[in-house]
C-alpha positions as CSV (number, residue, x, y, z in Angstrom):
1,M,57.4,7.1,-2.0
2,I,57.7,10.1,0.3
3,Q,61.1,10.4,1.8
4,S,60.3,10.6,5.5
5,A,63.7,12.1,6.5
6,Y,62.7,15.4,4.9
7,L,59.6,15.7,7.1
8,R,59.8,17.9,10.1
9,S,56.9,16.6,12.2
10,P,57.8,13.4,14.0
11,L,54.1,12.3,13.9
12,V,53.8,12.9,10.2
13,R,57.2,11.1,9.7
14,R,56.0,8.0,11.6
15,A,52.7,8.0,9.6
16,I,54.6,8.2,6.3
17,E,57.1,5.5,7.3
18,A,54.2,3.2,8.4
19,I,52.5,3.7,5.1
20,N,55.7,3.3,3.1
21,E,56.5,0.0,4.9
22,G,53.0,-1.4,4.8
23,R,52.5,-1.3,8.6
24,L,48.8,-0.7,9.0
25,E,48.7,-1.4,12.8
26,D,51.5,1.1,13.4
27,F,49.7,3.7,11.3
28,L,46.5,3.1,13.3
29,A,48.3,3.4,16.6
30,L,48.9,7.0,15.8
31,F,45.2,7.8,16.0
32,A,43.2,8.1,19.3
33,E,40.4,5.6,19.6
34,N,37.8,8.4,19.0
35,A,39.8,10.2,16.2
36,T,38.2,11.7,13.2
37,L,39.8,11.7,9.7
38,I,38.5,13.8,6.9
39,D,39.3,12.8,3.4
40,G,36.4,14.1,1.3
41,A,34.2,11.9,3.5
42,T,34.5,11.9,7.3
43,Y,35.6,8.8,9.3
44,H,35.0,8.6,13.0
45,G,36.9,6.2,15.3
46,R,39.8,3.9,14.7
47,E,37.8,1.1,13.0
48,A,36.4,3.5,10.4
49,I,39.9,4.9,9.9
50,R,41.2,1.3,9.5
51,A,38.6,0.5,6.8
52,W,39.5,3.8,5.0
53,A,43.3,3.1,5.3
54,Q,42.9,-0.5,4.0
55,R,40.9,0.7,1.0
56,E,42.6,4.0,0.2
57,T,46.2,3.7,1.3
58,F,47.4,0.2,2.2
59,G,45.3,-1.6,-0.4
60,V,46.7,0.4,-3.4
61,Q,50.0,0.7,-5.2
62,M,50.8,4.5,-5.4
63,P,54.3,5.8,-5.6
64,T,54.7,9.1,-3.9
65,R,57.8,11.3,-3.9
66,C,58.7,14.3,-1.8
67,A,60.9,16.9,-3.4
68,T,62.9,19.5,-1.5
69,R,64.4,22.8,-2.7
């Protein structure tokens, strides 16, 4: 799990917190309706991003850690 307290960008912090807490709707609210997300493939619009997030982020168990120096 990424420790969001170490992240400087409030937007990135909110995205990581939403992912860590399983809050898909809060995660999607961070994107404009016509946003584009590129993750290998390109996803246009919030509904395409929703499908990607459910499949690649919220639908998997993946522990992530953030280390600081």
